[in-house]
C-alpha positions, 0 to 999 in steps of 0.5 A, a space after each residue: 847468361 853465357 860465355 859471349 855475355 859476359 863481356 857485355 856486362 863488363 862493358 856496362 860495369 867497371 867496379 871493383 867486384 866486377 874487376 874481382 869476378 872478371 878474374 875468376 871468371 877468366 880462371 874458371 873459379 866462377 861461370 860465367 852466368 854467375 859473373 854479376 852474382 859474385 861482383 854483387 858479393 864482392 862490392 858489398 864485401 869490400 864496402 863493409 871493410 871500406 877504410 877512408 884514405 888517410 892523406 898526409 893532412 890527416 898524419 899532421 893532424 895527428 901528429 899536432 894532436 899527439 904533441 899539442 896533447 903531450 905539451 898540455 899534460 907536460 905543462 900541467 906538470 910542470 905547473 903543478 909539480 913544485 906546488 904539489 907538496 904544499 896542496 892538500 889531499 883534495 886540491 890532489 885528488 881534484 887535480 888528477 880527476 879534472 885531468 882525467 875528465 878533460 882527456 877523457 872528454 877530448 878523446 870523446 870529441 875527436 870521436 863525435 867528429 867526422 862520422 861519430 863512434 861508429 866508424 870508428 869501432 868500423 876502422 874507417 878513420 884510422 887517425 882519429 881511432 888512434 887519436 882517440 884511444 891514445 887521449 883514452 888511455 891518458 885518462 885512464 892513466 890519470 884516473 888511476 892516479 886519482 884513485 892511488 892518491 886517494 886510498 893513500 889519504 884513506 889508509 894513512 887517515 885511518 891507521 892501518 897496518 902497512 899491509 893495507 896497502 896492497 888495496 892501494 895498488 889493487 884500486 888503482 891497477 883496476 883503476 886503470 884496466 876499468 877505464 881503459 878497458 870503455 876507451 879501447 872499447 869507444 877506439 881502439 889501438 895497441 897503446 889501449 889493449 897494452 894498458 889494460 895488459 898492464 893494469 891486469 898485469 898489476 892487479 893479479 899479485 895486489 888482488 892475491 897479497 891484499 886477500 894473503 901473502 903471495 905464494 909463487 905457485 897461486 901467482 904463477 896459475 893466475 897469470 897463466 890463466 890469464 895469459 890463456 884467456 887472452 890468447 882465446 879473445 884473440 883467436 875469437 878476433 875479441 881483441 881487434 889487433 890479433 898478433 899484438 894480443 897474440 903476443 900480450 897473451 903468449 907473454 904471460 903464460 910463459 911468465 905464468 908458467 916460470 914463476 912456480 920455479 921460485 917455489 919450493 917446489 920449481 918441478 911445478 914450474 918446469 912442467 908447466 913451462 913444458 906443457 906450454 910449450 907443447 901446446 905453442 908449438 901445436 898452436 902453430 900448427 894449427 894456427 900458422 902464427 909465430 907468436 906461439 911458435 916462439 912460446 914453443 921454442 922459448 918454453 922448451 929452452 928454459 925448461 930443459 935446462 933447468 930442469 937439469 940443472 936441478 936434478 943435477 944439484 948444479 954439477 954440471 956447471 956454469 959451461 955444461 948448463 950454457 952447452 945444453 941451453 944451446 943445443 936444447 934453443 937448436 933442437 927446438 928451433 929445428 922443430 919449429 922450422 920442421 913444423 913451419 915447413 909443414 
């Protein structure tokens, strides 16, 4: 195809791919001979990521679904609240489990209408996806409450020691993680990812307490490892909500690095926090993602004043610590701005 033939090809077609290809040819980025091939590639890529437009009617339907679900849950809670203590454990467990099944079934019904779960996973119908995810997450919470209620009764009937109560937390939090993960795989959303994160955050200390006494350094290292894994999954786009996943993972990393500060070996926390800050600046340079820049700034701002206050045995005083914290924050911010400019 020659340059003179391109206008004829353009005249016969008017797709989004053709308009993009026209712009690329005009800028000299694509040769006129490759115009049709470039248009086909763009059309194919855009069709694979087609998102159904969200009309006002759909948004109102989504809002009605949220309000309806909230009213159903509120009505059930009010109906049961006055009679809850008079119910047997079997009845309590049955009511909670029934609520979980009802909510999960409603999520499945929403997912099966209008294209099925394949369209939800492809993000072609965001309204249905969000509504289904809310229902699945609510079902996960109800399922966790069911497990907790049942385990409390089991431990009380066996006359187990109070320390074994940690297994109640382990069972409830793991139930929340598993059910929320199933819901997320069916219909992803930020609320589903947040529910998984909450379940993991509770499961870690409960599990460590169930297998022995919770020590700050092991607890911090586990949280740090979970945060690193969360960030790794975010960078591989396993989490669909990449920016929130980076934020969640970054928060876990900073918290994990700071927990050892409460131990007898506080220097471990200072060192971990400083290493996390350096890694955060490095990740920002590599990925240009602001949560990593925030990790670097926050990490330096925390580690330096904490270490100085400890090493000087508090001789700096409150004003001195505030001054050091302020200078450190300014320095970290300037470094962050410098990296951002680069």
